[in-house]
C-alpha positions in Angstrom: 178.3 -82.2 13.0 178.1 -79.2 10.6 175.0 -80.7 9.0 173.4 -81.3 12.4 174.2 -77.8 13.6 172.9 -76.2 10.4 169.7 -78.3 10.6 169.0 -77.3 14.2 169.8 -73.7 13.4 167.5 -73.6 10.4 164.8 -75.5 12.3 164.9 -73.0 15.2 164.9 -69.9 12.9 162.1 -71.3 10.7 159.9 -72.2 13.8 160.3 -68.8 15.4 159.8 -66.8 12.1 156.7 -68.7 11.0 155.2 -68.8 14.5 155.5 -65.0 14.8 153.9 -64.7 11.4 151.1 -67.0 12.6 150.6 -64.8 15.6 149.3 -62.0 13.4 147.0 -64.4 11.6 145.7 -65.7 14.9 145.1 -62.2 16.3 143.1 -61.4 13.1 141.1 -64.6 13.5 140.3 -63.8 17.2 139.3 -60.2 16.2 136.8 -61.5 13.6 135.5 -64.0 16.0 134.9 -61.3 18.6 133.2 -59.1 16.0 130.8 -61.9 15.0 130.0 -62.7 18.6 129.3 -59.0 19.4 127.0 -58.7 16.5 125.1 -61.8 17.5 124.8 -60.6 21.1 123.7 -57.1 20.1 121.0 -58.5 17.8 119.6 -60.8 20.5 119.6 -58.2 23.3 118.0 -55.6 21.0 115.6 -58.0 19.4 112.7 -55.5 19.9 114.5 -52.8 17.9 115.4 -55.3 15.2 111.7 -56.2 14.9 110.5 -52.6 15.0 112.5 -51.9 11.8 111.9 -55.3 10.2 115.7 -55.8 10.1 116.0 -59.5 10.8 117.4 -60.2 7.3 119.8 -57.2 7.7 121.1 -58.5 11.0 121.5 -62.0 9.6 123.5 -60.6 6.7 125.7 -58.6 9.1 126.4 -61.7 11.1 127.0 -63.8 8.0 129.5 -61.2 6.7 131.4 -61.3 10.0 131.4 -65.1 10.0 132.8 -65.1 6.4 135.6 -62.9 7.5 136.2 -65.2 10.5 136.1 -68.3 8.3 138.7 -66.7 5.9 141.0 -65.8 8.9 140.5 -69.3 10.4 141.5 -70.9 7.1 144.6 -68.8 6.8 145.5 -69.9 10.4 145.0 -73.5 9.5 147.0 -73.2 6.3 149.9 -71.5 8.1 149.9 -74.3 10.7 150.2 -76.9 7.9 153.0 -74.9 6.3 154.8 -74.8 9.6 154.5 -78.5 10.2 155.5 -79.2 6.6 158.6 -76.9 6.8 159.7 -78.4 10.1 159.4 -81.9 8.6 161.3 -80.9 5.5 164.2 -79.4 7.4 164.5 -82.5 9.7 164.3 -84.9 6.8 166.9 -83.0 4.7 169.2 -83.0 7.7 168.7 -86.7 8.3 169.3 -87.4 4.6 172.4 -85.4 4.5 173.9 -87.1 7.6 172.9 -90.6 6.3 174.4 -89.9 2.9 177.7 -89.0 4.5 177.5 -92.1 6.7 176.8 -94.3 3.6 179.8 -92.8 1.8 181.9 -93.5 4.9 180.7 -97.2 4.9 181.5 -97.4 1.2 185.0 -96.0 1.7 185.6 -98.3 4.7 186.0 -95.5 7.2 182.7 -96.5 8.9 181.1 -99.8 9.6 177.5 -100.8 9.2 177.1 -100.5 12.9 178.4 -96.9 12.7 175.8 -96.2 10.1 173.0 -97.5 12.4 174.4 -95.5 15.3 174.4 -92.3 13.3 170.8 -92.9 12.3 169.9 -93.5 16.0 171.7 -90.3 17.0 169.8 -88.2 14.5 166.5 -89.6 15.6 167.4 -88.9 19.2 168.1 -85.3 18.3 165.2 -84.6 16.0 162.4 -86.1 18.1 162.9 -83.7 21.1 163.5 -80.9 18.7 160.2 -81.5 17.0 158.5 -81.7 20.5 160.0 -78.4 21.6 158.9 -76.7 18.4 155.3 -77.9 19.0 155.4 -76.8 22.7 156.6 -73.3 21.7 154.0 -73.0 19.0 151.1 -74.0 21.3 152.3 -71.7 24.1 152.7 -68.8 21.7 149.2 -69.4 20.3 147.7 -69.7 23.8 149.2 -66.4 24.8 147.6 -64.8 21.7 144.2 -66.3 22.6 144.5 -64.8 26.1 145.9 -61.5 24.8 142.6 -59.5 25.3 142.4 -60.8 28.9 145.9 -59.8 29.6 145.3 -56.4 28.1 142.2 -56.0 30.3 144.2 -57.0 33.4 146.9 -54.5 32.5 144.4 -51.6 32.3 144.8 -49.3 35.3 141.7 -48.8 37.5 140.1 -45.4 37.2 139.0 -45.7 40.8 141.0 -47.7 43.4 141.2 -47.8 47.2 144.0 -45.8 48.7 146.6 -47.6 50.8 145.3 -47.9 54.3 141.7 -46.9 53.4 139.3 -47.7 56.2 135.7 -48.7 56.3 133.0 -46.1 56.0 131.4 -45.4 59.4 127.8 -44.1 58.8 126.4 -42.2 61.7 123.2 -40.9 60.3 124.2 -40.4 56.7 125.0 -36.7 56.2 126.1 -36.0 52.7 128.3 -33.0 51.9 129.5 -31.8 48.5 132.2 -29.2 49.0 133.1 -27.1 45.9 133.0 -30.2 43.7 134.4 -30.0 40.2 134.3 -32.9 37.8 134.5 -33.6 34.0 134.6 -36.8 32.1 137.4 -35.2 30.1 139.6 -32.2 30.9 138.1 -30.2 28.0 134.5 -30.4 29.2 133.7 -29.7 32.8 130.3 -31.1 34.0 130.2 -29.8 37.6 131.7 -26.4 38.3 132.0 -25.9 42.0 128.9 -27.6 43.4 128.4 -27.3 47.2 125.4 -28.7 49.0 124.6 -30.6 52.2 122.0 -33.3 52.9 121.4 -33.7 56.6 120.9 -37.2 58.1 117.4 -38.4 57.4 116.6 -35.6 54.9 115.3 -36.0 51.4 117.2 -33.8 48.9 116.0 -33.6 45.3 118.3 -32.5 42.5 116.6 -31.2 39.4 117.6 -29.4 36.2 117.7 -29.6 32.5 119.3 -32.5 30.6 123.1 -32.3 30.8 123.2 -30.1 33.9 125.1 -32.8 35.9 122.3 -34.4 38.0 123.2 -38.0 37.3 126.9 -37.2 37.5 126.4 -36.4 41.2 124.9 -39.8 41.7 127.9 -41.5 40.0 130.3 -39.5 42.1 128.4 -40.4 45.3 128.6 -44.1 44.5 132.3 -43.5 43.4 132.1 -44.7 39.9 134.4 -41.7 39.4 136.5 -39.5 41.7 136.0 -35.8 41.9 138.7 -33.7 40.1 138.3 -30.9 42.6 136.8 -30.3 45.9 135.5 -33.2 48.1 132.4 -35.4 48.6 131.9 -36.5 52.2 129.6 -38.8 54.1 129.4 -38.0 57.8 132.6 -36.0 57.5 134.5 -38.8 55.7 135.9 -38.2 52.3 134.7 -41.1 50.1 138.2 -41.3 48.6 139.6 -42.3 52.0 137.3 -45.2 52.5 137.0 -48.6 50.8 134.7 -48.9 47.9 133.1 -52.1 49.3 132.1 -50.3 52.5 130.8 -47.3 50.5 128.7 -49.5 48.2 127.3 -51.3 51.2 126.0 -48.0 52.7 124.3 -46.8 49.5 121.2 -48.3 47.9 120.4 -47.3 44.3 117.1 -47.4 42.5 117.9 -46.6 38.8 115.6 -45.4 36.1 115.9 -48.6 34.2 115.8 -51.6 36.6 117.5 -54.5 35.0 116.6 -58.0 36.3 118.3 -61.4 35.9 116.6 -64.1 33.9 115.6 -65.9 37.1 112.8 -65.9 39.5 111.2 -62.9 41.2 112.4 -64.2 44.5 115.9 -64.5 43.3 115.9 -60.9 41.9 114.6 -59.5 45.2 116.9 -61.6 47.3 119.9 -60.3 45.2 119.9 -57.3 47.4 121.2 -59.2 50.4 123.4 -62.3 50.1 121.9 -65.2 52.1 118.5 -63.6 52.6 115.7 -65.7 53.9 112.2 -66.1 52.2 110.7 -64.2 55.1 113.0 -61.2 54.5 112.3 -61.3 50.8 108.6 -61.3 51.3 108.8 -58.4 53.8 110.8 -56.3 51.3 108.2 -57.1 48.7 105.4 -55.9 51.1 107.3 -52.7 51.8 107.6 -52.1 48.0 103.9 -52.9 47.6 104.5 -55.8 45.2 103.8 -58.8 47.5 100.1 -59.1 46.6 101.0 -59.0 42.9 103.6 -61.7 43.2 101.1 -64.0 45.1 98.6 -63.5 42.2 101.1 -65.1 39.8 100.7 -68.8 39.1 104.2 -69.6 40.5 104.4 -66.8 43.0 107.9 -66.0 44.0 109.2 -68.7 41.7 107.9 -66.9 38.6 110.7 -66.4 36.0 110.9 -62.8 34.9 112.6 -63.4 31.5 115.7 -61.7 30.1 116.1 -58.3 31.6 112.7 -58.7 33.2 110.8 -58.6 29.9 107.8 -60.5 31.4 107.1 -57.7 33.9 105.7 -54.2 33.2 107.8 -51.1 33.9 106.1 -50.5 37.2 106.4 -54.1 38.3 110.1 -54.1 37.5 110.6 -50.8 39.3 108.9 -52.2 42.4 111.1 -55.3 42.3 114.1 -53.0 42.1 112.8 -51.0 45.2 112.2 -54.3 47.1 115.7 -55.4 46.2 117.2 -52.1 47.6 115.0 -52.2 50.7 116.3 -55.7 51.4 119.8 -54.3 51.3 118.6 -51.8 54.0 121.2 -49.1 53.3 121.4 -45.9 55.4 121.6 -43.8 52.2 119.2 -44.1 49.3 119.9 -42.8 45.7 116.9 -42.5 43.4 118.1 -41.8 39.9 114.9 -40.8 38.0 113.2 -43.8 39.4 109.7 -42.9 38.1 110.4 -41.0 34.9 109.4 -43.8 32.6 106.1 -44.6 34.3 102.5 -43.6 33.7 100.8 -41.3 36.3 98.9 -44.0 38.2 101.9 -46.3 38.4 104.1 -43.3 39.3 101.8 -42.5 42.3 102.1 -46.1 43.5 105.9 -46.0 43.2 106.0 -42.6 45.0 104.3 -44.2 47.9 106.6 -47.1 48.0 109.6 -44.8 47.7 108.3 -42.6 50.5 108.0 -45.6 52.7 111.5 -46.7 51.6 113.0 -43.4 52.5 111.8 -43.3 56.1 114.8 -43.0 58.5 117.3 -42.7 55.6 119.1 -39.9 53.8 117.6 -39.8 50.3 119.1 -38.2 47.2 116.5 -38.0 44.5 117.4 -37.1 40.9 114.3 -36.3 39.0 112.9 -34.8 35.8 109.2 -34.8 36.9 109.0 -32.1 39.6 105.7 -33.5 40.9 107.6 -36.5 42.3 109.9 -34.3 44.5 107.5 -31.6 45.7 107.6 -32.9 49.3 111.4 -33.0 49.5 113.1 -31.3 52.4 115.4 -29.5 50.0 115.4 -29.0 46.3 118.6 -28.1 44.4 118.3 -26.7 40.9 121.3 -27.3 38.7 122.0 -25.3 35.6 125.1 -26.0 33.4 127.0 -27.7 36.2 126.3 -25.0 38.8 123.6 -24.5 41.5 121.2 -21.8 40.5 118.5 -22.2 43.2 118.1 -24.0 46.6 115.0 -24.2 48.8 111.8 -26.1 49.4 109.1 -26.5 46.8 107.1 -23.5 48.1 110.1 -21.3 48.5 111.2 -22.0 44.9 107.7 -21.4 43.5 107.7 -18.1 45.3 110.6 -17.0 43.0 108.3 -16.1 40.1 111.2 -15.6 37.7 113.2 -18.6 39.0 114.3 -21.6 37.0 112.3 -24.0 39.2 109.1 -22.0 38.9 109.5 -21.9 35.1 110.0 -25.7 35.0 107.1 -26.4 37.3 104.6 -24.2 35.4 105.8 -25.7 32.1 105.3 -29.3 33.3 101.9 -28.4 34.7 100.8 -26.9 31.4 102.0 -30.0 29.6 100.0 -32.2 31.9 96.9 -30.2 31.4 97.3 -30.4 27.6 97.8 -34.2 27.9 
């Protein structure tokens, strides 16, 4: 009994100790695997940059280096598994030998019979087989938990923005947007918005302009509630966006970003993505409203044309119009245009402006823009400077302020266009 107890005790201790050691090796192997996969994905997604700088060999070397580190970690993990299995077998075998030697001595001394010898052997086998099975189960469970560790860490991360208990659905009655003394910073040491207050009435087009870093795009993120304000309030038709569900808020807002990213699927699928279960007629009508229907029909496969990864087979203006059509299909009462034409040439920009003007009819539109020519017809223009509103008015009113920031930006851009 002493030998059996010692054998079981040593087996359990050895299994736990070596398994915990292997956990560290497994984590390192998973880390190297993740690093190699990230390098491969980055290289493939940014293939144009790689080719611009003739860096194919450099990227291949980076990937090979990561794979060598992964291979080394994988070999250590495999060797440690072999060591664990070998050690478990040695401990069980030594225990079995010890018990059988004592049984043989007992048979020799006449205190045990041959039948007792066989019985002791059978008992040891009955003990060691389940013990070995339990050791294997523990090892596999522990290893699986390590493999799922990153997923568990992700699930344990607290959400930056979450629905409050009892949050109701957003009821949009026109789409009036109000920012009331809004303060916000991505970290406490650097405030982006410093007491911004403005109001966009239902059906109005309000443009937000300013220099880089003034907080224009931040207002768009707060409106869509990617973040919550740290001071003040942001309201839609008198309802604080923090008191409504995110799903209902997102349903009410359509976004046309600066860089429209498309799925590697057909044009029809990408437009139809704006409304789950949309029909072909609805998709085509949205394309007409975005002035891209005729272009799509000119393609060999029409709406079944594949756009490629991130829409690389389409030009910037074509992608932008697909993005507009997708948003129009969603038919939101509030439209957010985040520098939707800043990357386009003048001719394409004019076409997109017409499509956006058509899209904004009957909706509250918030336009974030660098090019002032795109927002000259807005009902209200808000000029941001270092997180604060410096000027508010129509295009003509702001130009009348000869020393104003908007007038300075306007004349500067007009001079640049004349030089170009």
